C-alpha positions in Angstrom: 52.3 20.1 185.2 52.4 19.1 181.5 49.4 19.4 179.2 47.3 16.4 178.4 46.3 17.2 174.8 43.6 14.6 174.6 41.8 16.0 177.6 42.4 19.6 176.5 41.0 18.9 173.0 37.9 17.3 174.4 37.4 20.1 176.9 37.8 22.8 174.2 35.4 20.9 171.9 32.8 20.8 174.6 33.2 24.4 175.6 33.1 25.8 172.0 30.4 23.5 170.5 28.0 25.6 168.5 29.9 28.9 169.1 30.7 30.9 165.9 32.0 34.2 167.3 35.7 34.2 166.7 36.5 36.4 169.7 34.5 34.2 172.1 36.3 31.1 170.6 39.7 32.8 171.0 39.0 33.9 174.6 38.0 30.3 175.5 41.1 28.7 173.9 43.5 31.2 175.4 42.2 30.5 178.9 42.1 26.7 178.6 45.5 26.4 176.9 47.1 28.9 179.3 46.0 27.0 182.4 46.8 23.6 181.0 50.6 23.7 181.4 53.2 25.5 183.6 55.4 26.2 180.6 52.8 28.6 179.2 53.6 32.1 180.6 51.7 34.1 178.0 49.0 32.6 175.8 46.9 34.5 173.3 45.9 35.6 169.9 46.9 38.3 167.5 44.1 38.9 165.1 44.5 40.0 161.4 42.6 43.3 161.6 43.8 44.9 158.3 46.2 43.8 155.5 49.6 42.8 156.9 48.7 43.8 160.5 48.1 41.8 163.6 46.3 43.3 166.6 46.2 41.8 170.1 43.2 39.7 170.8 42.1 37.6 173.8 45.0 36.5 175.9 46.1 35.3 179.3 49.2 36.6 181.1 50.9 40.0 181.3 50.4 42.7 178.7 51.4 42.1 175.1 52.3 44.3 172.2 49.2 46.0 170.8 50.1 45.7 167.1 52.5 43.6 165.1 53.1 44.0 161.4 53.5 40.8 159.3 57.0 42.0 158.6 58.2 41.8 162.2 58.8 39.2 164.9 57.8 35.6 165.4 54.1 36.4 165.2 54.6 38.3 162.0 56.6 35.4 160.5 53.8 32.9 161.3 51.2 35.2 159.7 53.3 36.0 156.7 54.5 32.4 155.9 51.4 30.6 157.2 53.7 28.2 159.0 54.2 27.3 162.6 57.1 29.1 164.3 58.8 27.0 166.9 61.5 29.1 168.5 63.7 27.5 171.2 65.6 30.7 171.9 64.0 34.1 171.1 67.3 35.9 171.3 68.5 33.9 168.3 65.4 34.8 166.2 66.3 37.7 164.0 63.8 40.5 164.4 62.2 39.1 167.6 60.0 41.6 169.3 60.5 41.6 173.1 57.0 42.3 174.4 58.1 40.8 177.7 61.8 40.7 178.7 61.2 37.4 180.5 60.3 35.4 177.4 62.9 32.8 176.4 61.1 30.6 173.9 58.0 30.9 171.8 55.5 28.9 169.8 53.3 30.7 167.2 50.7 28.9 165.1 48.8 30.4 162.2 45.0 30.3 162.7 43.0 29.5 159.5 39.3 30.0 158.8 37.3 27.4 156.9 38.4 29.1 153.6 42.1 28.6 154.5 42.7 32.3 155.2 44.9 33.3 158.1 42.6 35.2 160.6 45.0 35.3 163.5 48.1 33.7 165.1 48.1 31.9 168.4 51.1 32.8 170.4 52.5 31.0 173.4 55.5 32.4 175.3 57.6 30.6 177.9 60.0 32.0 180.4 61.9 28.7 180.0 64.4 28.2 177.1 63.5 25.5 174.5 60.1 24.9 176.2 58.1 23.7 173.2 58.2 20.6 171.0 56.9 19.4 167.7 54.3 17.5 169.8 53.0 20.8 171.2 52.9 22.3 167.7 51.1 19.4 166.1 48.5 19.0 168.9 47.7 22.7 169.1 47.5 23.0 165.3 44.9 20.2 165.4 42.9 21.9 168.2 42.9 25.2 166.3 41.7 23.5 163.1 38.9 21.7 165.0 37.7 25.1 166.4 38.2 27.6 163.6 38.1 25.5 160.3 34.8 23.7 161.0 
């Protein structure tokens, strides 16, 4: 099953309308995105809880790393650079943190509040190599902006 981003976007907009609590929003997005596509084996947020530090937030899938400094891994790179990290082969990413040994590829998107500050990263792991595309990155970036930057 491949995600239908138009339907997913409308579903998430409907479910999150009027909600302002970031944890409730993250929990809803993690659930909806995780169940939208068979490629998505771990789907969740790492929240900025103190300067240069991410802490695990709402997610779907097996356990994740509890904390990730901005200086380490794919999630840290997304938070530090404020840029999407599209990683077709995690083994080739210098400094990759293996929270799950089954992960082969990863897509991490920075999450911005309405002031343009990074408040979290949205991390999707796949057990398939090269599972993600620019289409995934663009669609999910737009969904995140619709929810968190409004």
